[in-house]
C-alpha positions as CSV (number, residue, x, y, z in Angstrom):
1,M,0.0,0.0,0.0
2,H,1.4,3.4,-1.0
3,P,1.7,5.4,2.3
4,D,0.2,8.5,0.6
5,H,-2.8,6.5,-0.6
6,T,-4.4,6.0,2.8
7,V,-7.1,8.0,4.6
8,T,-8.4,7.8,8.1
9,V,-11.3,5.5,8.7
10,E,-13.3,8.6,9.5
11,E,-12.7,10.0,6.0
12,A,-13.4,6.6,4.4
13,V,-16.7,6.4,6.1
14,Q,-17.7,9.8,4.9
15,V,-16.8,9.0,1.3
16,L,-18.6,5.6,1.4
17,A,-21.7,7.3,2.9
18,M,-21.8,9.8,0.1
19,V,-21.3,7.0,-2.6
20,G,-24.1,5.0,-1.0
21,D,-26.5,8.0,-1.1
22,L,-25.8,8.6,-4.7
23,S,-26.3,4.9,-5.5
24,M,-29.7,5.0,-3.8
25,G,-30.8,8.1,-5.6
26,Q,-30.7,10.2,-2.4
27,P,-29.4,13.6,-1.5
28,T,-25.7,13.4,-0.6
29,D,-26.4,14.3,3.0
30,Q,-29.1,11.7,3.5
31,S,-27.0,9.3,5.5
32,I,-25.5,12.1,7.6
33,R,-29.0,13.4,8.5
34,T,-30.2,9.8,9.2
35,A,-27.2,9.2,11.4
36,I,-28.1,12.2,13.6
37,L,-31.7,11.0,13.9
38,A,-30.6,7.5,14.7
39,E,-28.3,8.6,17.4
40,R,-31.0,10.9,19.0
41,L,-33.3,7.9,19.0
42,A,-30.7,5.7,20.6
43,L,-30.0,8.3,23.3
44,Q,-33.7,8.7,24.0
45,D,-34.0,5.0,24.3
46,G,-31.2,4.9,26.9
47,A,-28.4,3.5,24.8
48,P,-24.9,4.2,26.2
49,A,-22.4,6.5,24.5
50,G,-20.3,3.6,23.0
51,A,-23.5,2.1,21.4
52,C,-24.4,5.5,19.9
53,A,-21.0,5.6,18.1
54,H,-21.9,2.2,16.7
55,V,-25.3,3.4,15.6
56,R,-23.8,6.3,13.7
57,L,-21.3,4.1,11.9
58,V,-24.0,1.5,10.9
59,T,-26.3,4.3,9.7
60,L,-23.6,6.0,7.6
61,L,-22.4,2.7,6.1
62,R,-25.8,0.9,5.6
63,W,-25.7,1.6,1.8
64,S,-22.0,0.7,1.4
65,G,-23.0,-2.6,-0.2
66,C,-25.5,-1.2,-2.7
67,T,-23.1,-0.8,-5.6
68,A,-22.5,-4.5,-5.4
69,N,-26.1,-5.5,-6.2
70,A,-26.7,-2.7,-8.7
71,S,-26.8,-5.1,-11.6
72,G,-29.4,-7.2,-9.8
73,F,-31.7,-4.2,-9.2
74,T,-31.2,-3.1,-12.8
75,A,-32.6,-6.5,-13.9
76,L,-35.4,-6.3,-11.3
77,L,-36.4,-2.6,-11.7
78,G,-34.8,-1.4,-14.9
79,D,-33.1,1.5,-13.2
80,D,-31.0,0.7,-10.1
81,V,-30.8,4.3,-8.9
82,A,-34.4,5.6,-9.5
83,G,-35.8,2.1,-8.7
84,R,-34.2,2.0,-5.3
85,D,-35.2,5.6,-4.5
86,A,-38.8,4.5,-5.3
87,M,-38.3,1.5,-2.9
88,L,-37.3,3.8,-0.1
89,T,-40.0,6.3,-0.7
90,Q,-42.6,3.6,-1.3
91,T,-43.5,5.0,-4.7
92,L,-42.8,2.0,-6.9
93,P,-45.3,1.7,-9.8
94,Q,-48.4,-0.3,-9.0
95,G,-47.9,-3.9,-9.9
96,T,-44.1,-3.9,-9.5
97,R,-43.2,-7.4,-8.3
98,M,-40.8,-7.5,-5.4
99,S,-41.0,-11.0,-4.1
100,F,-38.8,-12.4,-1.3
101,T,-37.1,-14.8,-3.7
102,S,-36.2,-12.0,-6.1
103,V,-34.9,-9.6,-3.5
104,A,-33.3,-11.8,-0.9
105,P,-30.2,-12.7,-3.0
106,L,-29.6,-9.0,-3.6
107,A,-30.0,-8.3,0.1
108,R,-27.4,-11.1,0.9
109,I,-24.9,-9.5,-1.5
110,H,-25.5,-6.1,0.1
111,C,-25.1,-7.3,3.6
112,E,-22.0,-9.4,2.9
113,V,-20.3,-6.6,1.1
114,S,-21.1,-3.9,3.7
115,G,-20.0,-6.3,6.4
116,A,-16.8,-7.0,4.6
117,I,-16.1,-3.3,4.2
118,A,-16.5,-2.8,7.9
119,Q,-14.2,-5.7,8.6
120,A,-11.6,-4.4,6.1
121,M,-11.6,-1.0,8.0
122,G,-11.2,-2.7,11.3
123,L,-14.5,-1.4,12.7
124,P,-16.0,-2.9,15.9
125,I,-17.8,-6.3,15.6
126,E,-21.0,-4.6,16.7
127,V,-20.9,-2.4,13.5
128,E,-20.0,-5.3,11.2
129,T,-22.9,-7.4,12.7
130,G,-25.3,-4.5,12.4
131,L,-24.5,-4.0,8.8
132,R,-24.8,-7.7,8.0
133,R,-28.3,-7.7,9.6
134,V,-29.6,-4.3,8.6
135,W,-32.3,-5.7,6.2
136,E,-33.7,-8.0,8.9
137,H,-37.1,-7.3,10.5
138,Y,-38.5,-7.5,14.0
139,D,-41.2,-10.0,12.9
140,G,-38.8,-12.3,11.0
141,G,-40.0,-11.1,7.6
142,G,-36.7,-9.4,6.7
143,M,-33.7,-10.5,4.6
144,P,-31.7,-12.4,3.9
145,E,-31.9,-14.8,6.8
146,R,-35.4,-14.0,8.1
147,L,-34.0,-13.4,11.6
148,T,-36.3,-12.5,14.4
149,D,-35.9,-9.9,17.2
150,A,-33.7,-12.1,19.4
151,D,-31.0,-12.1,16.7
152,I,-31.3,-8.5,15.5
153,P,-29.1,-5.9,17.2
154,R,-31.2,-3.0,18.6
155,L,-29.1,-0.5,16.6
156,V,-30.6,-2.0,13.4
157,Y,-34.0,-0.7,14.6
158,Y,-32.5,2.8,15.3
159,T,-31.0,2.9,11.8
160,N,-34.1,1.7,10.0
161,L,-36.5,3.9,11.9
162,A,-34.4,7.0,11.4
163,S,-34.0,6.2,7.7
164,D,-37.7,5.7,7.2
165,L,-38.4,9.0,9.0
166,E,-35.9,11.0,7.0
167,V,-36.8,9.6,3.6
168,L,-40.6,9.4,4.0
169,A,-40.9,12.8,5.6
170,R,-39.0,14.4,2.7
171,A,-41.1,12.5,0.2
172,H,-44.6,12.6,1.8
173,G,-44.5,15.1,4.7
174,I,-44.1,14.2,8.4
175,E,-47.7,13.3,9.1
176,E,-47.9,10.7,6.3
177,A,-44.4,9.5,7.2
178,L,-45.4,8.7,10.7
179,R,-48.5,7.0,9.5
180,M,-46.4,4.8,7.2
181,I,-44.0,4.1,10.0
182,G,-46.8,3.2,12.3
183,A,-48.0,0.6,9.7
184,R,-44.6,-1.0,10.0
185,A,-44.6,-1.2,13.8
186,D,-44.1,-4.6,15.2
187,K,-43.2,-5.7,11.7
188,T,-40.0,-3.9,10.6
189,Y,-39.3,-2.6,14.1
190,P,-40.8,-2.7,17.6
191,A,-43.9,-0.7,18.1
192,A,-42.7,0.9,21.3
193,L,-39.6,2.3,19.6
194,A,-41.7,3.6,16.7
195,R,-43.9,5.4,19.2
196,L,-40.8,6.9,20.9
197,L,-39.6,8.2,17.5
198,A,-43.0,9.6,16.7
199,A,-43.1,11.6,20.0
200,H,-39.9,13.5,19.0
201,A,-40.0,13.3,15.2
202,G,-41.1,16.9,14.5
203,A,-38.5,18.5,16.8
204,W,-35.7,16.3,15.6
205,L,-36.4,17.0,11.9
206,A,-36.7,20.7,12.6
207,A,-33.3,20.6,14.4
208,L,-31.7,19.2,11.2
209,E,-32.4,22.3,9.2
210,A,-30.5,24.9,11.1
211,P,-27.6,25.2,11.5
212,P,-26.3,22.8,8.9
213,C,-25.8,19.4,10.4
214,P,-22.2,18.1,10.9
215,A,-21.1,14.7,9.6
216,Q,-21.3,13.1,13.1
217,V,-18.6,10.6,12.3
218,P,-16.7,9.1,15.3
219,A,-13.1,10.3,15.3
220,L,-11.4,7.2,13.9
221,R,-7.8,8.0,13.1
222,E,-6.6,4.6,12.0
223,R,-5.6,4.6,8.3
224,V,-7.0,2.4,5.6
225,P,-6.3,2.3,1.8
226,L,-8.2,4.9,-0.2
227,S,-8.5,2.1,-2.8
228,I,-11.4,0.7,-0.7
229,V,-13.5,3.6,-2.0
230,A,-12.6,2.8,-5.6
231,D,-13.3,-0.9,-5.1
232,M,-16.7,-0.2,-3.6
233,I,-17.7,2.1,-6.5
234,E,-16.4,-0.3,-9.2
235,L,-18.4,-3.3,-7.8
236,K,-21.3,-1.5,-9.6
237,L,-20.1,-2.8,-13.0
238,P,-18.0,-6.1,-13.2
239,W,-16.1,-4.8,-16.2
240,L,-14.9,-1.8,-14.2
241,L,-13.1,-3.6,-11.4
242,G,-9.5,-2.3,-10.9
243,Y,-9.9,0.6,-13.3
244,S,-9.2,3.4,-10.8
245,R,-6.2,1.5,-9.4
246,R,-4.8,1.3,-12.9
247,V,-5.4,5.0,-13.5
248,A,-3.7,5.9,-10.2
249,G,-0.6,3.9,-11.1
250,L,-0.4,5.4,-14.6
251,A,-1.1,9.0,-13.5
252,E,1.4,8.9,-10.7
253,R,4.2,7.4,-12.8
254,A,3.5,9.8,-15.7
255,A,3.6,12.7,-13.3
256,A,7.0,11.6,-12.1
257,L,8.3,11.3,-15.7
258,A,6.9,14.8,-16.4
259,G,8.9,16.1,-13.5
260,L,5.9,17.1,-11.3
261,P,6.7,17.6,-7.6
262,E,6.3,14.5,-5.4
263,A,3.4,16.0,-3.5
264,Q,1.5,16.5,-6.8
265,Q,2.3,13.0,-7.9
266,A,0.8,11.6,-4.7
267,C,-2.2,13.9,-5.1
268,L,-2.7,12.6,-8.6
269,G,-2.7,9.0,-7.4
270,R,-5.3,9.8,-4.7
271,A,-7.4,11.8,-7.1
272,A,-7.4,8.9,-9.5
273,L,-8.7,6.5,-6.8
274,I,-11.8,8.7,-6.1
275,H,-12.4,10.1,-9.6
276,G,-15.3,7.7,-10.1
277,I,-17.4,8.8,-7.1
278,G,-20.0,10.4,-9.3
279,R,-20.4,7.3,-11.4
280,A,-22.5,5.8,-8.6
281,A,-25.3,8.2,-9.4
282,V,-25.7,7.0,-13.0
283,P,-27.9,4.0,-13.6
284,N,-26.3,0.8,-14.8
285,A,-28.5,0.8,-17.9
286,V,-26.8,3.9,-19.1
287,W,-23.3,2.4,-18.7
288,Q,-24.4,-0.8,-20.5
289,R,-26.2,0.9,-23.4
290,P,-24.9,-0.4,-26.7
291,G,-23.9,2.2,-29.3
292,K,-23.9,6.0,-28.8
293,L,-25.7,7.5,-25.8
294,G,-28.6,9.8,-26.4
295,G,-29.0,13.3,-25.0
296,A,-30.7,12.3,-21.8
297,D,-28.1,9.7,-21.0
298,W,-25.3,12.1,-21.7
299,E,-26.7,14.6,-19.2
300,K,-26.5,11.9,-16.5
301,V,-22.9,11.1,-17.5
302,R,-21.9,14.8,-17.5
303,L,-22.8,15.0,-13.9
304,V,-20.3,12.3,-12.8
305,P,-17.4,14.8,-12.2
306,Y,-19.8,17.3,-10.7
307,W,-20.7,14.7,-7.9
308,T,-17.1,13.9,-7.5
309,A,-16.3,17.6,-6.9
310,R,-19.2,17.7,-4.4
311,A,-17.4,15.1,-2.3
312,G,-14.7,17.7,-1.7
313,V,-17.2,20.1,-0.4
314,Q,-18.8,17.5,1.9
315,I,-15.4,16.1,3.0
316,P,-13.0,19.1,3.3
317,S,-10.0,16.9,4.0
318,L,-10.3,15.5,0.5
319,R,-11.1,18.7,-1.2
320,L,-7.8,19.0,-3.1
321,E,-8.0,15.4,-4.5
322,A,-11.7,15.7,-5.3
323,T,-11.2,18.9,-7.2
324,L,-8.4,17.4,-9.3
325,A,-10.4,14.2,-9.8
326,S,-13.4,16.2,-11.1
327,H,-11.2,17.3,-14.1
328,A,-10.6,13.8,-15.4
329,Y,-13.0,14.3,-18.3
330,E,-12.1,17.8,-19.4
331,R,-10.5,18.2,-22.8
332,L,-8.2,20.8,-24.3
333,D,-10.5,21.7,-27.1
334,G,-13.4,22.4,-24.7
335,S,-15.3,19.2,-25.6
336,G,-15.1,17.7,-22.1
337,Y,-17.3,17.9,-19.1
338,H,-18.7,19.1,-16.7
339,R,-17.0,22.5,-16.6
340,D,-16.3,22.7,-20.4
341,L,-12.8,24.0,-19.7
342,D,-10.1,24.3,-22.4
343,A,-6.3,24.4,-22.8
344,G,-6.1,27.9,-21.3
345,T,-7.2,26.6,-17.9
346,L,-6.2,23.0,-17.6
347,T,-3.0,22.3,-15.5
348,M,-0.5,19.6,-16.4
349,A,-1.8,17.4,-13.5
350,Q,-5.3,17.7,-14.8
351,R,-4.1,16.9,-18.4
352,I,-2.2,13.8,-17.1
353,L,-5.2,12.5,-15.2
354,G,-7.4,12.9,-18.3
355,A,-4.9,11.0,-20.5
356,A,-4.3,8.3,-17.9
357,S,-8.0,7.6,-17.4
358,A,-8.6,7.4,-21.2
359,Y,-5.6,5.1,-21.7
360,A,-6.6,2.8,-18.8
361,A,-10.2,2.6,-20.2
362,L,-8.9,1.7,-23.7
363,R,-6.8,-1.1,-22.2
364,M,-9.7,-2.8,-20.4
365,P,-12.6,-4.6,-22.1
366,R,-16.1,-3.2,-22.2
367,P,-19.4,-4.9,-23.0
368,W,-19.4,-3.1,-26.4
369,R,-15.7,-3.7,-27.4
370,V,-12.6,-5.8,-26.6
371,A,-9.6,-4.3,-24.8
372,C,-7.1,-2.5,-27.0
373,E,-3.5,-3.6,-27.1
374,A,-1.0,-1.2,-25.6
375,S,0.3,0.0,-29.0
376,E,-3.3,0.6,-30.2
377,A,-4.3,2.5,-27.1
378,A,-1.2,4.7,-27.4
379,R,-2.0,5.3,-31.1
380,I,-5.6,6.3,-30.4
381,L,-4.5,8.7,-27.7
382,A,-1.8,10.2,-30.0
383,Q,-4.5,10.8,-32.6
384,E,-6.7,12.5,-30.1
385,A,-3.8,14.7,-29.0
386,A,-3.1,15.6,-32.6
387,A,-6.7,16.6,-32.9
388,G,-6.3,18.9,-29.9
389,R,-8.3,17.0,-27.3
390,F,-5.4,15.7,-25.2
391,D,-2.1,17.3,-24.3
392,V,0.7,15.8,-26.4
393,Q,3.2,15.7,-23.5
394,A,0.7,14.1,-21.1
395,V,-0.1,11.4,-23.6
396,E,3.6,10.7,-24.2
397,M,4.2,10.4,-20.5
398,V,1.2,8.1,-19.9
399,A,2.3,5.9,-22.8
400,A,5.8,5.8,-21.3
401,A,4.4,5.0,-17.9
402,A,2.4,2.2,-19.3
403,E,5.6,0.5,-20.6
404,G,6.9,0.3,-17.0
405,S,5.2,-1.1,-13.9
406,A,2.6,1.6,-13.4
407,Y,-0.3,-0.9,-13.2
408,E,1.5,-2.9,-10.6
409,A,2.3,0.2,-8.5
410,A,-1.4,0.7,-8.2
411,R,-2.0,-2.7,-6.7
412,P,-1.8,-3.4,-3.0
413,V,1.0,-5.5,-1.7
414,A,-0.4,-9.0,-1.7
415,Q,0.4,-10.4,1.8
416,H,-2.2,-13.2,1.4
417,R,-1.1,-14.7,-1.9
418,K,-1.0,-18.2,-0.4
419,L,-4.6,-18.0,0.8
420,L,-5.9,-19.3,-2.5
421,S,-4.3,-21.7,-4.9
422,E,-3.2,-20.6,-8.3
423,R,-6.2,-22.2,-9.9
424,E,-8.6,-20.7,-7.3
425,T,-7.1,-17.3,-7.9
426,A,-7.7,-17.7,-11.7
427,V,-11.3,-18.8,-11.0
428,L,-11.8,-15.8,-8.7
429,R,-10.4,-13.4,-11.3
430,R,-12.9,-14.8,-13.9
431,L,-15.8,-14.6,-11.4
432,S,-14.9,-10.9,-10.7
433,L,-15.7,-10.2,-14.4
434,G,-19.3,-11.5,-13.9
435,E,-18.7,-14.7,-15.7
436,S,-20.9,-17.8,-15.0
437,N,-19.5,-21.2,-14.0
438,K,-19.8,-22.4,-17.6
439,E,-18.0,-19.3,-18.9
440,V,-15.2,-19.7,-16.4
441,A,-15.0,-23.4,-17.3
442,R,-14.7,-22.6,-21.0
443,A,-12.1,-19.9,-20.4
444,L,-9.9,-22.1,-18.1
445,G,-10.4,-25.4,-19.9
446,I,-12.0,-27.2,-17.0
447,S,-15.4,-28.6,-16.3
448,P,-18.3,-26.6,-14.7
449,S,-18.3,-29.1,-11.8
450,T,-14.6,-28.4,-11.1
451,V,-15.4,-24.6,-11.2
452,R,-18.2,-25.2,-8.7
453,T,-15.8,-27.0,-6.4
454,H,-13.2,-24.2,-6.6
455,V,-15.9,-21.6,-5.9
456,E,-17.0,-23.5,-2.8
457,S,-13.4,-23.5,-1.7
458,I,-12.9,-19.8,-2.4
459,F,-16.0,-19.0,-0.4
460,R,-14.8,-21.1,2.5
461,K,-11.3,-19.6,2.6
462,L,-12.6,-16.0,2.2
463,E,-15.4,-16.5,4.6
464,C,-18.2,-15.3,2.3
465,S,-21.1,-16.8,0.4
466,T,-21.5,-14.5,-2.6
467,R,-19.3,-13.9,-5.6
468,T,-19.4,-10.1,-5.1
469,A,-18.2,-10.3,-1.6
470,A,-15.4,-12.7,-2.7
471,T,-14.5,-10.2,-5.4
472,L,-14.2,-7.4,-2.9
473,K,-12.1,-9.5,-0.5
474,G,-9.9,-10.6,-3.4
475,L,-9.3,-6.9,-4.3
476,T,-8.6,-5.7,-0.7
477,L,-6.3,-8.7,0.0
478,G,-4.4,-8.2,-3.2
479,L,-5.4,-11.6,-4.6
480,I,-6.7,-10.2,-7.9
């Protein structure tokens, strides 16, 4: 792990909370507001101070697994972002089918991934357990395990009640929100706790409005890799995994070749790791659209760097990196986005980031094309530079960086290489691309039953039960 590519757990939680809000179609402060409400409910219920810190963390991270099941919700609802917003606000079109059997597998992915993220950041077991059970209900009708009250931490009820109040009051008004919450009493959460919330709901919501609410994140100064943010974002699309790590390695090496100061090199690497924050707000259907995008789709895509820039406003300690990251799609001829800047205003660091992100994208396969060879990617970028869209020096430095070990520099040091066998690692790498057992078998020249045996072994060794959670653990442990 590059020492300059770490953040405090506190900072990581704030970024992951924002990404979760964007993925769920919510305002970027929704998790912050909900965390404040959940803590107030916990205090009113008599929870001790330590438990309140756990409540805040669970509430801020409860959507941290939602990028991992975006593909599933796309298949189920057509639009993973707007569809999940409609789920939260209870405004799904009449007749929408949301059966237990269709949603439970998606809930399992969500809970496993969010639990794995908590584990990777070294958060208390109470937080990890809460995240793994955040979809469970008081009456046993929740997901994915249908646990009942005896096995559900009380902090899950604080989180879910606060979330329902914040979302439903914003969508329907406080009176209707409390009626809807009352209808869920003794089903989703205990009736007594729902009544306690209702008694204070008006005052607590009013208090959120002025002054602006702080992030309310516990002061957690341990450091974790910033790549955990990139990995969480990129679980949204199987073909995107590892992209930001590659951009980081390329950009940092290219900056060194260009003679930029070390501090700027490090800032470029960190910016590359978070430059995809805004991608969470764009529905998967847009990213997977074959052919050229229409105007409406492009307007969504143009907002990607805007939301990335907003992360710097919401998390001041990452303002420099977020500002730089939000220039990844600007072009020298003014054809980029979202600011429509041109050569007169783009710095060399911004030019390098743009070239690095374009080169890394060309070198990776996409659903609509195969990956370009290194020489072809360099040729395409050189043509773009000649046409005035990229900086010639930046393109040359990125191409030179690609000939070295830039990609490897972006990968974590693999201290757990022996955890999986060579064949299991190969299987996991194929699974991370979204391939089925049959596709993996065909690619590796083995039988589907052998793949199934390897998958079972991978799950056992990585202590997970879903492919997405295995992918995340493989990334964080440096196995893939």
